N, C-alpha and C positions, 0 to 999 in steps of 0.2 A: 289675514291673521292680524290681531291687534298686538300691542306691545308686550302682552303677556303670553303670546303664542296661541291664543284661542282662535277658533274658526269664527268666521263672520257671523254676526247675530246681534240682536239688540242688547243682550247681556254679556256678549263676549265669549260665551261657552259654545261648545260644539252642538250642532243641532241633533235631533233624534237619530237621523240616518247616520251621521258621522260617529255618534257614540256607540253605534252597534258594531263598529269595525275596530278591533283591537289595534293598538299602535305598534306593537313589536314585542320582541323577546325581552323578558326581564331577567337579567343575569342574577342568579341567587347570591353571588358574592356580596352584592350591595343592596339586597332587597330589604325593604321595610314592611312590616306587617302590623296592621291595627284592626281591631274589631270594635264596631260601634253597636250600641244597643238600639232598640226600636225608637228611642227618643233622640238619638243622635249623640249620645254621650259615648266617650271612648272608654271601653271596658277592658281592652287588651292593647298593649303597646310594646312592640318588640324593641330590644336594644338597638337594632338597626334603625328603627324609626327615630330613636333618640339621636343617633349619629347623623341621620339625614336632616332632621329639622331642628335639632338642638334642645328639644323639650324632653325632660326625663319622664319616666312613667309616673313618678309622683306628681309631676306638674300637670299631666294631661288626663290621667285616668279619672273617670267620672265627669270630665268636662265635656261640654258640647263642642264637638269638633268645629262646627261652623262658627263658633264664637271667637276663636282665636287663630284658626288656620286659614280662613277664607276672608278675602276682601269683601267689605259690605256690598260693594257694587255687584258681586256675583252671588250673594247669599240667596236671593229668591230662586235663581236657577238651580243652585246647589240643593236647596230644600226640595225643589221639585224632583231633581234627580234622585235625591235620597229616598223620597217617597216611592219612586219607581223601583229602585233597587230593593227597598225594604219589602215591596210587594212581590219581589221575585224576578224583577227584570235586571239582568246584569248590566253593568256599565263599564266601559273601557275607554280610556282617553287620557289626555293630559291637561292639567291646569295649574296655575301658580298657587303655591302654598306660602303663607307667611311664616318664616322661621323665627326662632326665638331671638336671634341677633338683629332682627328687623329687616333682613333681606328677604327677597322674594325668590323662591326656588321653583323653576319650571319642573314639574313632577309628572311622571307617567304613572297612571293608576289602573288597577284592575279591581273592580268592586262587584262582589256577588253576595247573594243572600245565603246565610248559613242558618241552620236550625238545630238547636240542641235536642237532647232527648226529652225535654219538657215542652218541645214545640215553641220555644221562644225564638223569635227571629233576630238575627244579627246581620250586620253588614261587615263582611271581611274586605278590608282594603289592603291591597298589596301594591307597594309604591317603590319607585326608584328614581334617582336623579336622571332626568331625561337625557342630558348630554352624555353622561357616562354610559347609559343604556344604549344610545345610538352607536357610540364608539365600539362597545363590546359586541353589539349585534353585527356590526360590519365585520369585525374580526372573526367571529364565529360563523358567519354566513348562515345564520338561522333566522327563520321568520319569527316575528314577535306577536305571538298570539297566546293568550292565556285562557285558562278554563276551557270553554267549549271549543275554541279555535286554537288554543295554545299548543305548542309542540312539546310541552312538558306536563308531567303529572303533578297533582297537588292533593295532599291528604292531611287530615288532622287525626291524631290518635290521643286517647285519654291517657292518664298516668298509668293505667294498667295495660297500656299498649293494645287497646282495642280500637279499631277504626271507628271514627266518628263521622268523617266526611271524606269523600273522594270525588275528584272531577272526572270527566269522561275519558281524558287521556289515561288517567290512572286505571280506569276500568279496563281499557284496552290492554294496558301493560300487564295487569293481573289476569286478564282473560275472564273476569267476573264482573257482573253488574254491581252497582252500588248497593242494591238490596241484598246481594249475596256477600257483600264485603263488610258493611257496617256491623259492628259488634264482634267481629272476628279478630283474631290475632294475626300478625304477619306470617307465622308458620302455617296458618290455615289458608292463606291467600296468595303469598308471593310464590311464583312458580320455580323455585329452586329447592334442592334437596335439603340444604342446611341454612336456616335463617338465623342461627345463633349469633353470628357476628353483626347482623343488621339490628337485631333486638338489643344487643349489648351496646351498640352505638347510640340507639335511642335512649336507653337508660342512662348512659353517660351524659347526654345532653340534658335530660330531665334533672339529673343530680347536680350538674355544675352550672347549667345555664349557658355554657359556651357552645355556640353552634359548631356543628361538624359539616364541612363543605366538601363537595365533590368526591364522595366515597364511591369507589369503582366496583361494579359488579357485572358479571357476565351471566346471561340467562336467555332462555327462549321465551317466546310469548305465545300462549295457546291461541290467541285471536289472530295471529299473523297468517298471511296467506300460505307461507311455508313454515309450519310449526317447528321445523328442525333448524331454522335460521337463528343463529345466536346473535343477540344484541349486547351492546356495551352500554350500561346505564351509569349515569353520574347522579348520585343522590345527595341531598343536603338536608340537615336536620336543625330545627330551631325550637327552643322552648317557648311556650306561650304562658303568660301570667295575667291575672286580673289586677284591678287597681289596688288590691290588698297584698299583692305579691304572691298570691296563692297560685301554684302551678296547676294549669288546666290541662296541659297535654303537650304534645310535640307536633310541630308542623313539618311535613315532609314534601320536598319538591324533587321530582325525578326527571332528568333530561336524557333523551336518547342520544348517546354520544358515539353511536356506532360508526358514523362516517369519519369522525376524527380518529377514532381508534383504528379503523382500517387504514387511514392515511398515515398515522404514526407507524403502524406495522409495515406499510409499504415503504415509508421513509427509512425505517430501520433496515429493511431488506436492501434498499438501494445503497444506504451507507455501508452496509456489509459488503456489497459487491464492489463499491468504490474502494473500500479498504483492501479488498482482495486484489483489485487491479494494482493498487499502489504497492502492496507487498510483492505481488508477482513482478512488477516492474523492477523493484530492487533486486529480487533474486535473479531475474533474467539478465539484467544489465550489469550484474557483478562480474561477468566473465565475457571474454571475446572468443572463447572456445565454442565452436559450432555445436559439437555434440553435447556439451554441458548446457548450452542455451536450450537445445531441443529437449533434453531431459527435464529441465526445470519447467518448461512450458507444458510438457505432458503431465508432470506431477501436479501442477496447479490445476490443470483441466480436469483430471480425475478426482481431485479433492473437492471441487466446487461445481462441476458442470456435467460430467459424463462418467460412465463406467469404464469405457475404453477410450484412450487417446493415442493417436499416432501422428508423428511429425515426419513428413516426407518432403525433401527439398529436391529441386531439379538438379540432375547430375551436371548440367551445364555450368552451374555456378562454381563448380570445383575446377573447371578447366578453362573458364573465361573470366577475365577481370571485368568485362562490361556486362550489360544486361543479358539475361538468358532468354532464349527464344523457347517458350514452353512447348509449342506444338507446331508441326509443319503439315498437319493433316494425316500423318502416319502414326500418331501417338506421341507419348512423352516418356522420357527416361527419368525415373526418380531414384533417389538414394535415401532409404529410410534411416533416420537418425535416432529415433526414440519411439518406444511403445510403452505405455503404462496402463495398468488396470487397478481399479479399486471399487468393489472387491475383486479378487481373482476370478477370472472367467475363461472358459474355453474359447470364447470369441477371439481372444488374443492370438490363438494359434493360426488364425486366418491372416494375420499381419505378415508382411514381407520381413525376412531376416534383416536386422539392423546392419547397415554397412554394405549390403549387397545391392547392386543396381537392379531395378525392376522396371520393365517397359510396359506401359499401359496403353491399350488401344484408344483410339480417338473417341469411342462411344462410352468409355468408362467415366464415372462421375468425378474421379480424381483428376483426369485429364481435362474434363470440361470445366472444372473449377479454376485450374490455372490458365486455361485458354481464354475464358471469359473474364477472369479476374473478379468473379462474383461468388458470394456464398451459395451453397446448395443445401436447402433444407428439405428433408423428407420426414414428415411427422410419423408416418406409418409405413414401414417397409413391406413391400409386396414381393412375391416370387420373382416378378420381372425385374424389380429394382435390385434384389439380391444378386442377380447375375451381372450387374454392372458395377458392383462395389470392388471386387478384386480383379487381379490380372486375368483370371480365368473364369469361365461361367460357373465353376464349382462353388456353390454357396451353402453346402450342407453344414459347414462348421458354424457359420453365423446363425443360420436358421435353427440349428440344433441347440446352440447356446442360449437362444431366446432373444437375440438382438431384435429390437422392434422400431428403433428410431435412429436417424442418421443426420449428421450435420457436418459439412465441410466448409471451411473458410480459407481464403487464400492468404498466404504470408506475403504481403506486399510492402515494399519500402521504396520511396523515391520514384514511384511510378513503375517499378519493376516487380513482377511476380516471381518470388523465389521458391515457393513450394506451397504445401497445404497442411493445415491442421485438421485431421479427421477425427470425429467424435461419434461414439455409439452409446446408446442406452440399452442395458440388458436387464439388470435387476431393478433399476429405477423404473417404475411403471409409467412415469409421465413422458409424453412425447416432447421432443424439442419444439419450441415456439419462437416467435419473433423476438421476444425478450432474450432468450438464450442465444439467438443469432447475433444480436447486438453485443451481448457480453463477450461471446467468443470472438467476434470481430475486433473488439477493443483489445482483447488479450493477444490475438494474433498480430495485430498491428504493432504492439509494443515489442513482441518477440521478433518480428520481422526486422525492426531497426537494429536489434542486437545481432541478428543473423547476418544482415547486410554489412554491419561494421565488422563482424567476425570474419566474413569471407574476404573483405578488403584487407584486413590486417593479416589474414593468412596469406593472401597474395603478396603483400609487402614483406612479410616474414620470409616466405619462400624465395622471393627475389633477393632480399638482403642476405639471406643465408647462402644462396647460390653464389652471389657476388663475393661474399666474404670467403667462402670455402675455395672459390676459384683463385683468390688472391693469396691464400695461405699456402705454405709448402705442403705438398701432398705426402711427402715422406722426409723425415729428417735425414740430411745427407751424412755420409760417413766422413768424419774429420779426424785428422791425426790427433791422437791423445785424448779422444773423447768418444764416449758411447752415449747416445742421445735418444731420449723418448719424449714425445710431445702429445699434448691433448688439447682439443678444442670442443666445447659443448655450448650450443646456443642457449639463450634464455628460454625458460618455459613460458614466460610472458611474451606473447608474440610481438608486443610493441617495443621490446628492449633489445632486439638483436642488432648487431652491426658494428660494434666499436672495438672489440678485443682482437689483437693480432700478435704474432710472434714471427721470428725468422732466425735462421742459422746461416751465417755468411762466412765464406772463406776470406782470409786476409793474405796479403802478398808475402808476408814473412813466415808463413806456415801456421800462423795462429788462426783463431776462429772467433767471430763475433756472435754473441747471443743477444738477441733483441726481443724485448717484450713491451707492449704498449696498449693503451686503451684510449680510444677517441671518445670524448664526451658527447653524449647524444645517442641516438639509436636510429635504426632503419637504414634505408638505402643511402641516405646522405652520409651517415656515419661510416658505412662500409666503403663508400667511395673515397671519403677523406682518409680512411685507413689505408686504402690502396695507394693513394698519392704519397703518404708518409712512408709506406713500405718501399715504394719505388725510389724515393729520394734517399732513404737510408742505404739501400743497396748501392746507389751511385756514389754517395759520400764515402762509404766504407772502402771503395776501391782506391781512394786517394791516400789511404794510410794515415788519416787524421786521428788525433787523440779523441777519446770518447766525448770530452767536453766540447770539442769543436764540432763533432758530429751533431750533438744536440743543439748547438748554436745555429747550425745550418738548418736543422729541422724547425727550429723556433721561428726563423724568418719565413720559411715556407708556410708554416701553420697560420701565420697572420693573414694569409690570402685565401684560406680555405673557408668553405661554407660553415663547417664545424671547426672553428679555429683552435679549440683547446683540446689538449691530449696529454696524457702522462706517458713517460717512456723510460725504460732502463736499457742502456747500451753497455755491454760488458764484453771485454776481450780476454781470451785465455791463450797463453803461449806455453805449450807443453815443454819447450826446450829449457825454459828457466823457471817454470811454475808461476810466472807473474800473471796476475789477474788485475786488469784495469777496468774501471767502470765510472760512469757518470749517470746521475739520476735526475730526471725532470718530473718531480712530484709523484713518483711511483713508489709502490710498496717495496721494502728492502728485500734483497735476495737472502736466501737461507742456505747456510753451508752445513753439511753433515761431515764432521771430521772423521778421519780414518778409524779412530777409536770409538765412534758411535755417538759422540756428543754433538749437539746442534748449536748453531749460533746465527742470529740475525745480524747481517752486516749493514748497520744503519747509521752511517754518518749523515749529517744534516742534508736532506735532499734539496735540489734546486726547485724553482717554481715550475708549473706545468708549461708545456709548449704552447705558444700562441700569445704569451704575455707581451713579448717584445722587449728589446734592450736589456736582455738578461744575460748574466754571466754564469756559466756552469763550471763545476770543478771535477777534475779527474782524480779519482781515488785509486790507490794502488795497494795491493796486498799479495802475499805469496801463499799459494795453496798447494799442499803436497799432493802427489798422486795418491789415489785411494779416497780422495775427498769426493763428496757428492754435492752438486749445486742445483738449487731450485729457483727459477724465476717464474713469477705468477702474476695474474691480474687480480683485481679486488673481488671478482666474482667467486674466487675460491674461498675467501676468508670472511668477507663481509656479509652480514645478515641484517634484517630490519629489527631484530630483537636483542642480539648478543653484543656485548662490548667487543671492540676490535682487539683489545689486548688479550681477552680470553680466547678469541678465535686464533690469534697468532700463537698463543701458548699451546693450544690444541694441535696446531700444525707442527710445532716443534716436537711434541710428544709422539705424534704419529711417525715421525722420521727418525727419532732417537733409537739407537741400538744398532745391531749388526745390519748392514744393508741387505735388502732383498732384491730380487731381480727387477730391473727397471720397469718393464711393462706391468708387472704385478703391482709394483709400488704405485704407479700412476692410477691403476684401477682402484687400488685401496684408498688413495687420496680422494678420488671422486666419490667413492661410496661413503666415506666417513664425513667429508667436508661439504658435499653438495646434496641438497635435499629436493624432493619433488616440489615443483612450484617455484623454483629459484627464479628471482626476477632479473638476473643479470647473466651475461655471457661469462664464461671462464676459459682462460687459456693458460697453459704453463709449459715450461721446458724443464725437464729433469735430466741432468748430465752427470755422468761419472767421469772424473779426471783420471786419465791413465797415462802410462808411459808411452811416449811416441816411439814405437818400434821401427818406424820408417827411417829414423835417424840413428845411425850407428855411432857408438861412442857417447851417446847422450847420457848424461848423469841426471838422476832424479833430483828435482829441485827441493824436495822436502828436507827440512832440517830438524 
């Protein structure tokens, strides 16, 4: 190659053999078109040619192309090539063109002979910047051949939209020869039912001179091996003018863009599935409740993959904190968590009832899936396979419903198989394939993580709840001058259990201590800390210390706990004189219902929570008459994530205002009105009626 990019030769131009091989695909976005007459003068010059070489149509039309576009060194060879092309021999290749600004542009050309209806010969030159062409060719991965070897069609239509010229590719696209095309309109040639939009685009280009590029059309091709196969075509239109500016017609290029169209369709489908996985991940991971996770998984599966979806987990994961053993050779016990269908189908009747343990034999597909830890894909169900789907060989329900394809994928997390996602297609005629298996596996893997987290949280919740309940009083003790009812409800959120506690303690002087507290944090650690504080409170209460000193002792203990911070209310009631003493470590104020039915929050400034250290607490004293009602409670009763605490405390006051109801009924009413499904915190409270101590004769009521 010389400095101009020409193949070796005395004149620097490619030899005859080289010129017979087209150089590559000309992208029509930057294509330039020019037509030379039989004397070598430019008679047509497209706006793209002006942009490529800098010469306007006024500057070049009527001029000899070789006179200003070609270096004199190459002129003899160019004239020889021109003569050949003019004689009907097409030429394709690249050579340098002198641009108007004095630079030399390496240009890719396709030159062919055209003949008008008067049998005048022209040379049509289609050109593009070679560097840009090569870059775009690489990006589109198309071969670069024009005309006889080109992968795109080329046609010229006159102003009346009758075909003047078509190349061989365009003939194949139309399914008609050039002889059957020239002189006809697009509606008579293009193999689609309605060509009005195509003809409208051509007329727009003729009228405005602005090219229309990459117009998308779908159609079949009669000459295709499969005439039913649909192609995606990308057509571009350019107006052609002579040197006087007279419109001669419109040039059309057509590229078969089917591969890109299919790739985009595939990419769109893949993006859709990725979006589905992302959305499913959000839905599934939004809860730690095993049943809800399974329901969300089944719902997503029938929305995007199957007609029937069932989620079955190994029963062992409910009874063991460690990995479950799926099969010992005798089969496996499953617990169905969810079944979903869309659309409804009788095939769902074959599913095991949700919540009931079902044992599957070792030869069943469900058992084999968890035993091997691998998906099982059955594109077409047979009579023999039907017998291995359910617990029993009875397969008439599935066969009768029209189930025809089956897919099972294991629910695996952290190397442990937890269960199976089973899928059936009934009304959807497509069999499951490898792509479906990959999608289902992705879906199951995401769900399995949530199921595994859920079972661990359930185990921790059960442990914390058992520990906490074992540490709380099983029944409020009978105390002189008091009638007591208590309630404890764990958080609905499994991760929030463990911190609330209460106690009722006898005092040496005949009084009673009521204690309510809340250890910050959750889980087993919080429950354990609560147990230590409760034990310490019981010990300190036996010393007859004032409430403030009791809290000071608990504060020192709390500093050494794993969960060091807690709130606590310690209150004593002496029925002999009606004296109530209390100290508050950062807890919510007690509520008093007076004998006449009014309510009051006893809210002197509280002290800091336990665990701060070097803190002084204050003992407060008041006299409460018999007939009063006293409520001590934790924040789970009044606090929510949406309502202001003042509004919730006011609601609590309204619920207790008025004539007192029976204690147990009042407790149930408070829980019903103040606590809602999905509450994220524990709740504990003590409700006590202050009565006369009938065990002490001669005792006078302290009420004044």
